[in-house]
C-alpha positions in Angstrom: -14.4 68.5 -11.5 -10.7 68.3 -11.7 -10.4 67.1 -8.1 -12.9 64.3 -8.9 -11.0 63.2 -12.0 -7.7 63.2 -10.0 -9.2 61.0 -7.3 -10.6 58.7 -9.9 -7.2 58.3 -11.5 -5.6 57.6 -8.2 -8.2 55.0 -7.4 -7.6 53.2 -10.7 -3.8 53.3 -10.2 -4.3 51.9 -6.6 -6.6 49.2 -7.9 -4.2 48.3 -10.7 -1.3 48.1 -8.2 -3.3 45.8 -5.9 -4.2 43.5 -8.8 -0.5 43.4 -9.8 0.5 42.5 -6.2 -2.3 40.0 -5.5 -3.1 38.6 -8.9 -1.5 35.4 -10.1 1.3 33.3 -8.6 5.0 34.1 -8.9 6.6 32.3 -11.9 8.9 30.2 -9.8 6.0 28.9 -7.6 3.9 28.3 -10.8 6.7 26.3 -12.2 6.9 24.2 -9.1 3.2 23.3 -9.5 3.0 22.9 -13.3 6.2 20.9 -13.9 5.3 18.0 -11.4 1.7 18.1 -12.7 2.9 17.8 -16.3 5.2 14.9 -15.3 2.4 13.2 -13.4 0.0 13.6 -16.2 2.5 12.2 -18.8 3.8 9.3 -16.9 0.8 8.3 -14.6 -2.5 9.7 -15.8 -2.1 9.1 -19.5 -0.9 5.5 -19.1 -3.8 4.9 -16.7 -6.3 6.2 -19.3 -4.7 4.1 -21.9 -5.0 1.1 -19.6 -8.8 1.6 -19.6 -8.8 1.8 -23.3 -6.7 -1.3 -23.7 -9.0 -3.3 -21.5 -11.7 -3.0 -24.3 -9.4 -4.6 -26.9 -8.4 -8.1 -27.9 -4.7 -7.6 -28.6 -1.5 -9.8 -28.5 0.8 -6.8 -28.8 1.8 -7.8 -32.4 -1.2 -8.0 -34.6 -3.8 -5.2 -35.1 -6.0 -4.7 -32.0 -9.7 -5.6 -32.2 -12.3 -3.7 -30.2 -14.3 -6.1 -28.1 -16.1 -3.7 -25.6 -16.8 -5.4 -22.3 -15.9 -8.9 -23.5 -12.8 -9.1 -21.3 -14.7 -8.2 -18.2 -17.5 -10.7 -19.0 -14.8 -13.4 -19.6 -13.5 -12.8 -16.0 -16.9 -13.9 -14.6 -16.4 -17.4 -16.0 -12.6 -17.6 -15.5 -11.8 -19.9 -12.6 -8.2 -18.6 -12.3 -9.5 -15.1 -12.0 -11.9 -16.2 -9.3 -9.1 -17.9 -7.4 -6.8 -14.9 -7.8 -9.5 -12.5 -6.6 -10.2 -14.6 -3.5 -6.5 -14.9 -2.8 -6.1 -11.2 -3.2 -8.8 -10.5 -0.6 -7.2 -13.0 1.8 -3.8 -11.4 1.2 -5.2 -7.9 1.7 -6.8 -8.9 5.1 -4.0 -11.2 6.3 -0.9 -9.3 5.1 -2.5 -5.9 5.8 -3.9 -6.7 9.2 -0.8 -8.5 10.6 1.6 -5.9 9.2 -0.3 -3.0 10.9 -0.6 -4.9 14.2 3.1 -5.9 14.0 4.3 -2.4 13.1 2.3 -0.9 15.9 3.5 -3.5 18.4 7.1 -3.0 17.5 6.7 0.8 17.7 5.1 0.6 21.1 8.1 -1.5 22.3 10.8 0.6 20.7 9.4 4.1 20.9 11.4 5.2 24.0 15.0 6.1 23.6 16.9 3.6 25.7 20.3 2.0 25.5 20.5 -0.3 22.5 17.0 0.5 21.1 18.6 2.1 18.0 20.1 -1.3 17.2 16.8 -3.1 17.3 15.1 -0.4 15.2 17.9 -0.7 12.6 17.5 -4.5 12.5 13.8 -4.3 11.9 14.1 -1.5 9.3 17.0 -3.2 7.4 14.7 -5.5 5.2 13.0 -2.3 3.8 16.3 -1.3 2.1 17.0 -4.8 0.8 15.7 -6.2 -2.5 12.4 -8.1 -1.8 13.3 -10.6 -4.6 16.7 -11.4 -3.0 15.0 -11.7 0.4 12.3 -13.9 -1.0 14.9 -16.3 -2.4 16.5 -16.6 1.1 13.1 -17.3 2.6 12.6 -19.9 -0.2 15.6 -21.8 1.1 14.3 -21.4 4.7 10.9 -22.9 3.7 12.2 -25.9 1.7 11.1 -29.4 2.9 14.6 -30.0 4.4 15.2 -26.4 5.2 15.7 -24.7 8.6 12.0 -24.2 9.3 11.2 -27.9 9.3 14.5 -28.7 11.1 13.7 -26.3 13.9 10.2 -27.8 14.3 11.7 -31.3 14.4 14.2 -30.3 17.1 11.4 -28.8 19.2 9.4 -32.0 19.0 6.8 -30.5 16.7 7.5 -32.8 13.7 3.7 -33.1 13.1 3.7 -29.5 12.0 6.3 -30.0 9.3 5.0 -29.1 5.8 6.0 -28.6 2.2 5.4 -25.0 2.9 5.6 -23.7 -0.7 4.4 -26.9 -2.4 1.2 -27.6 -0.4 -1.7 -25.7 -1.9 -3.4 -25.6 1.5 -0.6 -23.6 3.2 1.5 -22.0 0.4 -0.4 -18.7 0.4 -0.1 -18.3 4.1 3.6 -19.3 4.1 4.4 -16.4 1.8 3.0 -13.9 4.3 6.0 -14.4 6.5 8.6 -13.0 4.0 6.2 -10.1 3.1 5.6 -9.2 6.8 9.4 -9.4 7.4 9.8 -6.4 5.1 6.6 -4.4 5.8 6.6 -4.4 9.7 9.9 -2.4 9.8 8.5 0.2 7.4 5.2 0.7 9.4 7.1 0.7 12.7 8.9 3.9 11.6 5.6 5.6 10.7 4.0 4.6 14.0 7.1 5.7 16.0 6.9 9.2 14.4 3.2 9.3 15.4 3.8 8.1 18.9 6.5 10.7 19.5 4.1 13.5 18.5 1.7 12.6 21.3 1.8 15.1 24.2 3.2 13.2 27.3 0.9 15.3 29.6 -2.1 13.3 28.3 -0.6 10.1 29.7 0.4 11.9 33.0 -3.2 13.2 33.4 -4.6 9.7 32.7 -2.3 8.1 35.3 -3.4 10.6 37.9 -7.0 9.6 37.2 -6.0 6.0 37.7 -6.2 4.8 34.1 -4.8 1.4 33.2 -2.3 0.8 30.4 -5.1 -0.6 28.2 -7.3 2.5 28.9 -4.4 4.7 28.0 -3.8 2.8 24.7 -7.5 2.8 23.8 -8.5 6.4 24.8 -5.2 8.3 24.1 -2.9 6.4 21.8 -5.3 5.2 19.2 -7.2 8.5 18.9 -4.0 10.5 18.8 -2.6 8.2 16.0 -5.7 8.8 13.8 -3.8 10.9 11.2 -1.0 8.3 11.1 -3.4 5.5 10.8 -4.9 7.0 7.6 -1.5 7.0 6.0 -0.6 3.5 7.2 -3.8 2.0 6.0 -3.6 3.6 2.6 0.1 2.5 2.1 -0.7 -1.0 3.3 -3.7 -1.4 1.0 -1.6 -0.2 -2.0 1.3 -2.5 -1.1 -0.9 -5.5 -0.6 -2.7 -5.1 -3.9 0.6 -4.6 -5.8 2.4 -7.5 -4.1 4.2 -9.3 -6.8 7.9 -9.8 -6.3 7.6 -12.1 -3.2 5.0 -14.3 -4.8 6.7 -14.5 -8.2 10.1 -15.3 -6.7 8.8 -18.1 -4.4 5.9 -19.8 -6.3 5.1 -17.9 -9.5 1.4 -18.3 -8.5 1.6 -22.1 -8.1 1.1 -24.8 -7.2 -2.1 -25.1 -9.3 -2.7 -21.3 -8.9 -3.2 -21.7 -5.2 -1.0 -18.6 -4.6 -2.2 -16.6 -7.6 -2.9 -13.0 -6.9 -4.5 -10.5 -9.3 -1.0 -8.9 -9.8 0.7 -12.1 -10.7 -2.2 -13.2 -13.0 -2.1 -9.9 -14.7 1.7 -10.3 -15.4 1.4 -13.8 -16.7 -1.5 -12.9 -19.0 0.3 -9.9 -20.3 3.8 -11.2 -20.8 3.4 -15.0 -21.0 0.0 -15.5 -22.7 0.3 -12.2 -24.6 -3.3 -11.2 -23.8 -2.7 -7.5 -23.3 -6.4 -6.6 -23.4 -7.3 -9.1 -20.7 -4.3 -8.1 -18.6 -5.4 -4.5 -18.8 -8.9 -5.5 -17.6 -7.3 -7.2 -14.6 -5.3 -4.0 -13.9 -8.6 -2.0 -14.0 -10.1 -4.4 -11.5 -7.0 -3.9 -9.2 -7.4 -0.2 -9.5 -11.1 -0.3 -8.7 -10.6 -2.6 -5.7 -7.9 -0.3 -4.3 -10.0 2.8 -4.8 -13.1 1.2 -3.2 -11.2 0.2 -0.1 -9.3 3.5 0.3 -12.4 5.7 -0.4 -14.5 3.6 2.1 -11.8 4.1 4.8 -11.5 7.9 4.1 -15.3 8.4 4.2 -15.4 6.6 7.5 -12.5 8.6 8.9 -14.1 11.9 7.8 -17.4 10.9 9.5 -15.6 10.1 12.7 -13.8 13.5 12.6 -17.1 15.4 12.0 -18.7 13.6 14.9 
């Protein structure tokens, strides 16, 4: 009887000791988790929730807000400026996003190998990332003026028929602004792709060459699949950057002429701080959030399905 009780006490002490060793996280580790979570909830999640609430109000920021339900969203359907901004945002997402990914991958393929002078070219391409986009856009604004270097170069090359009022012609203004935006984004994506390319095992290429694979086959069957994890990051970053593009458009055209370069981000800003329609601007912000979420979730679902196959 006594031996049984002693064994029971030892078992309870051992169990309690195991719980003390395995139960709960160390306080320092717990602080590293909870503090960033609290900061994120205070400065990101709570304002986002407030944004959803503000989108149901009619409010100029001064007088008392009035609850209008889904009125702001229904007003968008009949708003021609919103329709133009939404269409331009989709064009910008495809054009800016697609060209920046292709350009970043192309530059990474050219500059991935450590050769003499390659660091200089990498630095030149990455330099726009550390510069202010607004300052860079103002320089590009001078370059794209009617009597600026762009038209002068075309004239010297005998291509005078291609001269345009690049930022004043509604037909080409949106496309002209992709050049300054790409100037900055390609260097950033190049760095991400170079990191991914350097992680690929060189033996895969050696084995492919022994089997007689061409450069295109190596790129298609080795490089692209091996970059799958990097591609996910690049696509997510590019989508977010495309949808929040504001500085380059605002510095060059402010959404004009005649709203031909208006994006959802610039329209949201003008509605909030120029027209003082904070409720309508919040509804535009919700649309941007939903658009970004839909594109990213669609891509992630497709990526997971390819991984599972």
